[in-house]
SERO-4910 file (N, C-alpha, C, O; in steps of 0.05 Angstrom, whole numbers):
BEGIN
 pado doro    nc1    nc2    nc3   cac1   cac2   cac3    cc1    cc2    cc3    oc1    oc2    oc3
  Met    A   -274    355   -207   -268    337   -186   -262    353   -160   -239    362   -156
  Arg    A   -282    355   -143   -277    371   -118   -274    355    -94   -276    330    -89
  Gly    A   -268    372    -81   -266    354    -58   -286    338    -53   -285    323    -34
  Phe    A   -276    -17    130   -259    -27    152   -256    -56    148   -274    -66    162
  Leu    A   -246    -71    139   -233    -96    139   -202    -91    147   -187    -80    130
  Asn    A   -194    -98    169   -165    -96    178   -148   -117    161   -159   -139    158
  Phe    A   -124   -112    151   -111   -129    132    -81   -131    140    -71   -112    152
  Ser    A    -68   -153    135    -41   -157    145    -20   -155    124    -19   -174    107
  Arg    A     -3   -137    121     19   -130    104     11   -124     75     22   -137     57
  Phe    A     -8   -107     71    -14   -101     45    -33    -76     44    -40    -66     65
  Val    A    -41    -66     21    -56    -41     19    -83    -45      6    -84    -54    -17
  Leu    A   -106    -40     19   -133    -40      8   -154    -26     25   -153    -30     50
  Ala    A   -173     -8     14   -196      5     28   -210     26     12   -198     36     -7
  Leu    A   -237     33     17   -252     53      3   -258     78     21   -265     74     44
  Leu    A   -255    102     11   -258    125     26   -271    148     13   -271    150    -12
  Leu    A   -282    166     30   -298    189     18   -279    211      8   -257    215     18
  Ile    A   -290    223    -12   -277    248    -20   -298    269    -29   -321    262    -33
  Gln    A   -291    292    -30   -307    313    -41   -290    324    -63   -275    344    -58
  Pro    A   -290    313    -86   -271    318   -107   -261    347   -110   -259    360    -89
  Ala    A   -255    357   -132   -245    383   -137   -234    398   -114   -212    408   -116
  Ala    A   -248    399    -91   -232    406    -67   -235    382    -50   -251    382    -32
  Ile    A   -220    360    -55   -222    335    -42   -220    340    -13   -202    353     -3
  Leu    A   -240    327      1   -239    329     31   -237    302     43   -257    290     50
  Trp    A   -212    293     46   -206    268     59   -214    268     88   -213    289    100
  Ala    A   -221    246     99   -228    245    126   -224    219    138   -211    202    126
  Gly    A   -235    214    163   -230    188    177   -248    167    168   -272    167    175
  Pro    A   -238    147    152   -255    127    140   -272    112    160   -261    104    180
  Pro    A   -298    107    156   -312    114    131   -327    142    134   -342    149    117
  Phe    A   -321    156    157   -336    179    162   -321    204    152   -297    202    145
  Gln    A   -334    228    153   -322    253    142   -308    267    165   -290    283    160
  Thr    A   -317    263    190   -303    274    213   -280    257    220   -282    232    219
  Asp    A   -257    269    226   -232    256    233   -226    256    263   -241    269    278
  Asp    A   -205    243    273   -199    241    300   -169    249    304   -154    252    285
  Pro    A   -162    252    331   -135    260    336   -116    237    344    -93    242    352
  Glu    A   -127    213    343   -112    191    356    -94    179    334   -103    169    313
  Pro    A    -68    178    338    -49    166    318    -45    136    324    -54    125    345
  Leu    A    -32    124    305    -25     96    309     -3     92    330     12    111    336
  Asp    A     -1     69    341     23     64    359     48     66    341     47     62    317
  Ala    A     70     72    354     95     73    341    102     47    326    100     26    338
  Gly    A    110     48    301    117     24    287     95      9    274     99    -12    261
  His    A     71     19    277     47      6    265     40     18    239     46     41    233
  Phe    A     25      1    222     18     10    196    -13      6    193    -26    -11    205
  Glu    A    -24     23    175    -52     18    166    -52     19    135    -39     36    123
  Ala    A    -68      2    123    -71      2     94   -101      1     86   -117    -14     98
  Tyr    A   -108     16     67   -135     16     56   -135     14     25   -117     24     11
  Ala    A   -157      0     15   -164      3    -12   -193     11    -12   -209     -3      1
  Phe    A   -202     31    -25   -228     42    -22   -240     55    -46   -226     61    -65
  Gly    A   -265     59    -45   -279     74    -66   -303     88    -52   -313     77    -32
  Ser    A   -311    110    -62   -334    125    -51   -347    142    -72   -339    143    -95
  Val    A   -366    155    -64   -380    174    -83   -392    197    -66   -402    193    -44
  Asp    A   -390    221    -78   -400    246    -66   -414    261    -87   -401    265   -108
  Gly    A   -438    270    -85   -451    284   -107   -472    305    -98   -484    302    -76
  Thr    A   -475    324   -113   -496    344   -111   -511    345   -137   -503    331   -156
  Pro    A   -534    360   -139   -547    362   -165   -528    374   -187   -534    370   -211
  Ile    A   -507    387   -179   -488    399   -200   -470    377   -212   -465    377   -237
  Glu    A   -459    359   -195   -441    341   -205   -438    317   -187   -441    320   -162
  Thr    A   -432    293   -198   -428    270   -182   -399    262   -185   -389    261   -207
  Asp    A   -384    255   -162   -355    249   -164   -350    223   -150   -347    222   -125
  Pro    A   -350    201   -167   -343    175   -156   -312    174   -150   -297    188   -164
  Leu    A   -303    159   -132   -274    157   -126   -267    127   -124   -281    112   -110
  Gly    A   -247    119   -137   -237     93   -135   -227     83   -162   -237     91   -183
  Pro    A   -205     64   -162   -194     55   -137   -176     76   -124   -164     92   -138
  Ala    A   -176     75    -98   -157     93    -83   -144     76    -62   -155     56    -51
  Phe    A   -119     85    -56   -102     70    -37    -91     88    -16    -81    110    -21
  Glu    A    -92     79      8    -82     96     32    -63     81     48    -68     57     53
  Met    A    -42     93     56    -22     82     75    -17    100     98    -12    124     93
  Asn    A    -17     91    121    -10    107    146     11     93    162     12     69    163
  Phe    A     27    109    175     49     97    191     52    112    217     55    136    216
  Gly    A     53     98    241     58    110    267     88    116    271    102     97    278
  Ala    A     97    139    266    126    144    269    134    145    298    155    135    305
  Thr    A    117    157    316    119    155    345     91    152    356     71    152    341
  Asp    A     90    148    382     62    144    393     43    168    391     19    165    394
  Asn    A     55    193    384     40    216    379     41    228    352     29    249    347
  Leu    A     56    215    333     59    225    306     53    203    287     62    180    290
  Phe    A     37    212    265     25    193    247     29    206    218     22    229    213
  Leu    A     41    190    200     45    199    174     25    186    153     18    163    156
  His    A     16    201    134     -8    194    118     -2    200     89     10    220     82
  Leu    A    -13    179     72     -9    183     43    -34    170     30    -41    147     38
  Ile    A    -48    184     10    -68    173     -7    -62    179    -35    -56    201    -43
  Val    A    -63    157    -51    -59    158    -81    -87    150    -93    -93    126    -92
  Pro    A   -104    168   -103   -130    161   -112   -135    165   -142   -123    183   -155
  Phe    A   -151    148   -152   -164    151   -178   -192    159   -176   -206    152   -156
  Gly    A   -202    173   -194   -230    181   -191   -242    193   -217   -227    195   -237
  Ala    A   -267    200   -217   -282    210   -240   -297    236   -232   -301    242   -209
  Ile    A   -305    251   -254   -324    272   -250   -346    266   -269   -342    258   -292
  Glu    A   -370    271   -261   -394    267   -277   -413    293   -275   -432    293   -259
  Pro    A   -407    313   -290   -423    337   -290   -452    332   -298   -457    314   -314
  Ser    A   -470    347   -285   -498    344   -293   -504    356   -320   -522    347   -335
  Asn    A   -489    378   -326   -494    393   -351   -523    402   -351   -536    403   -372
  Asn    A   -532    410   -328   -560    421   -325   -557    452   -327   -544    464   -310
  Pro    A   -569    465   -346   -565    495   -350   -573    511   -325   -566    534   -322
  Arg    A   -589    497   -308   -599    511   -284   -575    518   -267   -576    538   -253
  Tyr    A   -553    503   -268   -531    507   -250   -507    521   -263   -486    523   -251
  Phe    A   -511    529   -288   -489    543   -302   -478    566   -286   -494    580   -273
  Pro    A   -450    572   -285   -430    557   -301   -420    532   -288   -403    519   -299
  Ser    A   -429    526   -264   -421    502   -251   -432    477   -263   -453    479   -277
  Gly    A   -420    453   -260   -432    428   -269   -434    426   -298   -454    413   -307
  Thr    A   -416    438   -315   -417    435   -344   -390    425   -354   -369    433   -344
  Gly    A   -391    408   -376   -368    398   -387   -369    367   -389   -388    355   -381
  Pro    A   -349    356   -401   -348    325   -405   -341    311   -379   -330    323   -361
  Ser    A   -349    286   -378   -340    269   -359   -310    261   -362   -299    261   -384
  Ala    A   -298    253   -340   -269    245   -341   -262    225   -319   -275    223   -298
  Phe    A   -242    211   -324   -231    191   -304   -201    192   -305   -189    195   -327
  Gly    A   -188    189   -281   -159    187   -280   -148    192   -253   -163    193   -233
  Leu    A   -122    194   -251   -108    201   -225   -118    229   -217   -120    248   -233
  Ile    A   -125    230   -191   -133    256   -181   -112    265   -161    -91    253   -159
  Asp    A   -117    287   -146    -95    299   -129    -88    280   -107   -105    268    -95
  Thr    A    -63    278   -102    -50    262    -81    -50    276    -55    -46    300    -54
  Glu    A    -54    261    -34    -56    274     -7    -34    264     11    -30    240     13
  Ile    A    -20    281     24     -1    274     45    -10    289     69    -21    311     68
  Gly    A     -4    276     92    -14    290    117      5    281    141     20    262    140
  Ile    A      1    297    163     14    292    188     -7    295    210    -20    315    212
  Lys    A    -11    273    226    -28    276    249    -11    278    275      6    261    280
  Tyr    A    -15    299    291      1    301    315    -17    304    339    -34    322    340
  Arg    A    -13    288    358    -31    289    384    -15    306    405      7    299    413
  Phe    A    -27    328    412    -14    346    432    -18    335    461      1    336    478
  Phe    A    -41    325    466    -48    317    493    -62    288    491    -79    284    473
  Lys    A    -55    268    507    -67    242    508    -88    241    529    -84    251    551
  Gln    A   -112    229    522   -133    228    541   -125    213    567   -110    193    566
  His    A   -137    222    590   -131    208    615   -154    215    633   -168    234    630
  Gly    A   -158    197    653   -180    202    671   -207    201    658   -210    193    635
  Lys    A   -227    210    673   -255    209    662   -262    229    641   -280    225    624
  Tyr    A   -248    253    642   -258    274    627   -237    286    607   -246    299    587
  Phe    A   -211    283    611   -192    296    593   -189    280    568   -183    257    570
  Pro    A   -192    293    544   -192    279    519   -166    280    505   -147    294    512
  Asp    A   -164    263    483   -142    267    464   -147    294    450   -170    301    445
  Ile    A   -125    309    445   -127    334    430   -105    333    409    -82    327    415
  Gly    A   -111    338    384    -90    339    363   -100    351    338   -122    360    335
  Thr    A    -81    351    319    -87    361    290    -81    341    271    -64    323    277
  Phe    A    -93    343    247    -86    324    226    -85    342    200   -105    343    185
  Asp    A    -63    355    196    -60    372    173    -54    357    148    -39    338    147
  Met    A    -68    368    126    -66    354    101    -55    373     80    -61    397     81
  Ile    A    -39    364     61    -30    378     39    -38    363     13    -30    340     10
  Glu    A    -52    375     -3    -62    363    -28    -43    371    -51    -40    395    -58
  Ile    A    -31    350    -63    -11    355    -84    -24    352   -112    -38    332   -117
  Pro    A    -21    372   -130    -36    373   -155    -26    352   -176    -14    360   -195
  Thr    A    -32    326   -171    -25    305   -190    -47    301   -210    -42    290   -231
  Gly    A    -70    309   -205    -93    306   -224    -94    328   -245    -82    349   -242
  Ser    A   -107    321   -268   -107    341   -289   -128    363   -284   -152    359   -283
  Tyr    A   -116    387   -281   -133    410   -278   -150    416   -302   -173    425   -299
  Ala    A   -139    412   -326   -154    417   -351   -178    399   -354   -198    407   -365
  Lys    A   -177    375   -344   -199    354   -344   -218    357   -320   -239    345   -319
  Gly    A   -211    374   -301   -228    377   -277   -220    356   -255   -235    352   -235
  Leu    A   -199    342   -259   -191    319   -240   -172    329   -218   -163    312   -202
  Gly    A   -166    354   -218   -149    366   -198   -152    395   -195   -162    408   -213
  Val    A   -144    405   -172   -147    434   -166   -125    449   -182   -129    473   -187
  Gly    A   -103    437   -189    -83    453   -203    -63    467   -187    -44    477   -199
  Lys    A    -65    469   -161    -47    482   -142    -49    466   -117    -68    453   -112
  Val    A    -26    469   -101    -25    458    -75    -46    472    -58    -49    496    -58
  Trp    A    -61    456    -42    -80    469    -22    -78    452      3    -66    431      3
  Tyr    A    -91    464     24    -86    454     51   -112    450     68   -132    464     64
  Lys    A   -112    433     85   -133    429    104   -122    428    133   -106    412    140
  Leu    A   -132    447    150   -120    453    176   -140    450    199   -153    470    205
  Pro    A   -143    426    211   -164    423    231   -152    418    259   -128    415    263
  Leu    A   -170    419    279   -162    411    307   -185    391    315   -208    397    313
  Trp    A   -176    366    325   -193    346    333   -192    339    362   -172    342    375
  Val    A   -214    330    373   -215    321    401   -230    294    404   -250    290    390
  Gln    A   -221    277    422   -232    249    423   -231    240    451   -212    245    466
  Lys    A   -253    225    458   -255    211    486   -267    183    481   -285    180    465
  Asn    A   -256    164    496   -267    137    496   -276    130    524   -264    139    544
  Trp    A   -298    115    526   -305    104    552   -322     79    547   -342     80    532
  Gly    A   -314     56    559   -326     32    556   -329     25    526   -309     27    511
  Pro    A   -354     16    516   -356     10    487   -360     35    470   -363     33    446
  Trp    A   -360     59    482   -367     83    468   -341     99    459   -321     99    473
  Thr    A   -342    113    436   -322    131    427   -335    156    414   -353    153    398
  Thr    A   -325    179    422   -336    203    409   -312    222    402   -293    225    418
  Tyr    A   -315    234    379   -295    253    372   -305    274    351   -325    270    337
  Gly    A   -291    295    348   -299    315    330   -281    340    332   -261    340    345
  Gly    A   -290    360    318   -274    385    319   -282    401    293   -302    396    280
  Ala    A   -262    421    286   -267    436    263   -241    446    251   -219    443    262
  Gly    A   -243    458    226   -218    466    212   -226    485    190   -249    494    186
  Tyr    A   -203    490    175   -207    509    152   -190    500    129   -167    492    132
  Ala    A   -203    500    107   -188    492     82   -179    517     66   -195    534     61
  Val    A   -153    517     58   -142    541     43   -136    530     16   -120    512     12
  Val    A   -153    542     -5   -153    533    -31   -146    556    -50   -165    569    -59
  Pro    A   -121    562    -57   -113    585    -72   -116    582   -102    -96    584   -117
  Gln    A   -140    576   -112   -144    573   -140   -169    588   -150   -188    592   -135
  Thr    A   -168    597   -175   -192    610   -187   -217    591   -186   -215    568   -193
  Asp    A   -240    602   -178   -266    589   -176   -266    570   -153   -285    554   -151
  Tyr    A   -247    571   -136   -247    555   -111   -247    574    -88   -238    597    -91
  Arg    A   -257    566    -66   -258    585    -41   -246    570    -17   -250    546    -14
  Asn    A   -233    586      1   -227    576     26   -253    572     42   -272    588     38
  Tyr    A   -254    550     59   -281    545     71   -276    532     98   -256    519    102
  Pro    A   -294    535    117   -293    520    142   -306    495    141   -324    491    124
  Phe    A   -298    475    157   -313    449    160   -311    439    187   -292    447    202
  Gly    A   -328    421    196   -328    411    222   -348    388    225   -367    385    209
  Gly    A   -345    372    246   -365    352    251   -361    341    279   -343    347    294
  Trp    A   -380    323    285   -380    308    310   -391    281    308   -412    277    295
  Leu    A   -377    261    319   -385    232    315   -389    217    341   -376    222    361
  Leu    A   -407    197    340   -411    179    365   -412    152    353   -426    146    334
  Leu    A   -395    134    366   -393    106    357   -397     88    382   -390     96    405
  Arg    A   -407     64    377   -409     43    399   -402     16    387   -409      9    364
  Asp    A   -387      0    404   -380    -27    398   -403    -45    405   -414    -43    427
  Phe    A   -411    -64    387   -430    -84    393   -418   -110    391   -414   -121    369
  Gly    A   -411   -122    414   -397   -148    413   -369   -145    401   -357   -123    401
  Glu    A   -359   -168    389   -332   -167    379   -332   -161    347   -310   -158    336
  Lys    A   -356   -160    335   -357   -159    305   -364   -132    294   -358   -126    271
  Trp    A   -378   -116    310   -391    -92    298   -384    -66    315   -384    -67    340
  Thr    A   -379    -45    302   -379    -19    312   -396     -1    294   -390      3    270
  Leu    A   -417     11    306   -436     27    290   -438     54    303   -434     57    327
  Gly    A   -445     75    286   -448    101    296   -457    121    276   -466    113    254
  Gly    A   -456    146    282   -466    167    264   -452    193    270   -440    198    291
  Glu    A   -454    210    252   -441    237    253   -459    259    241   -477    254    225
  Val    A   -453    283    250   -463    308    237   -437    321    227   -417    325    242
  Phe    A   -438    327    201   -414    339    188   -423    363    171   -444    361    157
  Ser    A   -410    385    172   -417    409    156   -393    421    142   -371    417    151
  His    A   -397    435    121   -375    447    107   -388    473     93   -412    474     87
  Gly    A   -371    493     89   -380    517     77   -380    514     46   -374    493     36
  Ala    A   -387    535     31   -387    535      2   -358    533     -6   -340    546      5
  Glu    A   -353    516    -26   -326    510    -35   -317    522    -60   -293    521    -67
  Gly    A   -336    535    -74   -330    551   -100   -345    540   -123   -355    518   -122
  Leu    A   -346    555   -145   -359    548   -169   -348    525   -185   -362    513   -201
  Ala    A   -323    519   -180   -310    495   -194   -315    470   -180   -305    449   -190
  Thr    A   -330    469   -159   -336    446   -144   -365    439   -145   -381    456   -152
  Pro    A   -373    413   -138   -401    407   -135   -414    421   -110   -438    424   -110
  Gln    A   -397    430    -90   -408    440    -66   -406    471    -67   -389    484    -55
  Thr    A   -425    482    -83   -424    511    -87   -438    526    -64   -435    550    -62
  Arg    A   -453    512    -47   -465    524    -24   -459    506      2   -450    483      0
  Ala    A   -463    517     23   -457    503     49   -477    481     52   -498    482     40
  Ala    A   -471    462     68   -488    440     76   -480    427    101   -456    426    108
  Ala    A   -501    417    116   -497    400    141   -508    374    134   -531    372    123
  Met    A   -493    353    140   -501    325    132   -503    308    157   -490    312    177
  Val    A   -520    288    156   -521    266    176   -512    240    163   -524    232    143
  Asp    A   -493    227    173   -482    203    160   -483    180    182   -479    184    206
  Leu    A   -489    157    172   -492    132    189   -474    111    178   -475    107    153
  Gly    A   -458     96    194   -441     75    184   -425     61    205   -433     62    228
  Gly    A   -405     48    198   -390     34    219   -369     15    207   -359     19    185
  Tyr    A   -363     -5    223   -341    -26    216   -351    -53    222   -365    -57    242
  Tyr    A   -343    -72    206   -348   -100    211   -320   -112    213   -304   -109    195
  Tyr    A   -315   -127    236   -289   -138    240   -289   -166    230   -299   -184    243
  Ile    A   -277   -170    206   -276   -198    194   -256   -214    211   -262   -238    217
  Arg    A   -235   -203    219   -216   -217    236   -203   -196    255   -194   -175    246
  Asn    A   -201   -203    280   -189   -185    299   -165   -198    313   -170   -218    327
  Pro    A   -141   -190    311   -134   -164    298   -132   -164    268   -129   -186    257
  Gly    A   -133   -143    255   -125   -138    228   -144   -130    207   -137   -113    191
  Trp    A   -168   -143    204   -183   -137    180   -210   -127    187   -224   -137    205
  Gln    A   -219   -106    171   -246    -94    176   -257    -86    149   -243    -80    130
  Ile    A   -284    -86    148   -298    -73    126   -309    -47    137   -320    -46    159
  Leu    A   -307    -25    122   -316      1    131   -340      9    112   -340      4     88
  Phe    A   -360     21    122   -383     30    106   -396     53    118   -396     56    142
  Cys    A   -409     70    101   -422     94    111   -440    104     88   -432    102     64
  Tyr    A   -463    116     94   -481    132     77   -492    156     91   -501    155    114
  Gly    A   -493    178     77   -502    203     88   -517    220     69   -516    216     45
  His    A   -531    239     79   -548    257     63   -551    283     77   -551    284    102
  Thr    A   -555    305     62   -558    330     73   -582    332     91   -604    322     85
  Ala    A   -578    347    114   -600    352    132   -608    382    128   -632    389    129
  Val    A   -588    399    124   -594    428    120   -573    437     98   -550    430     97
  Gly    A   -585    454     79   -567    465     59   -569    452     34   -589    438     28
  Gln    A   -548    454     16   -547    444    -12   -551    413    -11   -539    400      6
  Arg    A   -568    402    -27   -572    374    -29   -547    358    -36   -534    364    -57
  Glu    A   -539    338    -20   -513    324    -24   -516    296    -12   -528    293      9
  Asn    A   -506    277    -27   -504    249    -18   -476    241    -16   -459    250    -31
  Tyr    A   -472    223      4   -445    213      9   -446    182     14   -463    173     29
  Ala    A   -429    167      3   -427    137      8   -399    129      7   -383    140     -8
  Tyr    A   -391    109     24   -365    100     27   -365     69     32   -381     58     46
  Leu    A   -347     55     19   -342     27     25   -312     20     21   -299     28      2
  Gly    A   -302      7     41   -272      4     41   -262    -22     56   -277    -32     73
  Leu    A   -240    -31     50   -226    -52     61   -201    -43     76   -185    -28     64
  Tyr    A   -198    -52    101   -177    -39    119   -160    -62    132   -171    -84    139
  His    A   -135    -56    134   -117    -75    149    -96    -59    166    -85    -40    156
  Thr    A    -91    -68    189    -71    -56    206    -52    -78    218    -60   -101    224
  Trp    A    -28    -70    220     -8    -89    233     15    -75    246     21    -51    240
  Gly    A     28    -88    263     51    -75    278     66    -96    296     60   -120    297
  Pro    A     86    -86    310    102   -104    324     89   -116    350     96   -138    359
  Asp    A     70   -101    362     58   -109    387     30   -122    382     11   -107    380
  Lys    A     28   -149    380      4   -161    375    -18   -157    395    -42   -156    389
  Lys    A     -9   -154    420    -31   -149    441    -46   -124    438    -71   -124    443
  Lys    A    -32   -102    429    -47    -78    424    -63    -80    400    -83    -66    399
  Asp    A    -56    -96    380    -73    -99    356    -99   -110    362   -118   -102    350
  Thr    A   -101   -127    382   -126   -142    388   -146   -123    400   -170   -129    402
  Ala    A   -138    -98    408   -155    -78    417   -175    -68    394   -196    -56    398
  Gly    A   -165    -73    368   -182    -63    346   -174    -35    338   -156    -22    349
  Phe    A   -188    -26    316   -182      0    304   -188     23    321   -172     42    323
  Leu    A   -212     22    335   -221     46    348   -208     52    374   -205     75    382
  His    A   -199     30    388   -190     36    416   -161     27    420   -153     16    441
  Arg    A   -145     31    400   -117     23    404   -103     38    427    -84     27    439
  Asp    A   -110     62    433    -98     77    454   -120     85    475   -117    105    489
  Ala    A   -141     71    475   -164     82    491   -160     80    521   -148     62    531
  Thr    A   -170    102    535   -171    101    564   -199     97    572   -216    113    565
  Phe    A   -205     76    587   -233     71    595   -237     79    624   -259     76    635
***
């Protein structure tokens, strides 16, 4: 196991992972952003996803995420996921991708997003980090966890203008475990609002080789397309995405999730998920 429906007062949504070295990201995309929630606001997801290479397929779900805006620049994050590993057992990829299938609790993620600079004017963007700590709650013996604490340390940049949003950046994962590797990752995303119901866009996302114990034994660059459907604004969204390798190791990624956000200031909620702090 390697690495949008807005909802009021509850937890549900589907999100991507790259199991064994699980790479959580900004649902439904793999690229994340530096924009935190407003102070006192919550986000909840229930989600499922799948990420796979010819070596192994790793479905995720059910998984549950909760985020909280501690201040206007500080965001606290928790994901409790269940997932599976489905090795191909193809001798071509030995020693990777061999062994029995398994399902259960996988590694739990906690994180802190901190925005150093808030966007203003025409050109100055949001700049911040979203550091992750992966807690070894999954069974290492069954391949459902890394077996040690590991970290994801990125820097993200974002700018909004009119119906458009773009963000991206890069980071480094530190995975101190046998048959895992430290690796770089990064991506860039462009989104556009279409009326009051749809936000659609795409990203280019890449990662380095993650180690022999993961499906991602070689580097890959992917192109992903997806977006959000606003069932009710404020509050409920459906999130969806599908992507495939453009360069490097063959890899597929899919995500589907249900999302809800709520907080004390209803006027800000009506701005929707993407532009809660946008400067146009």
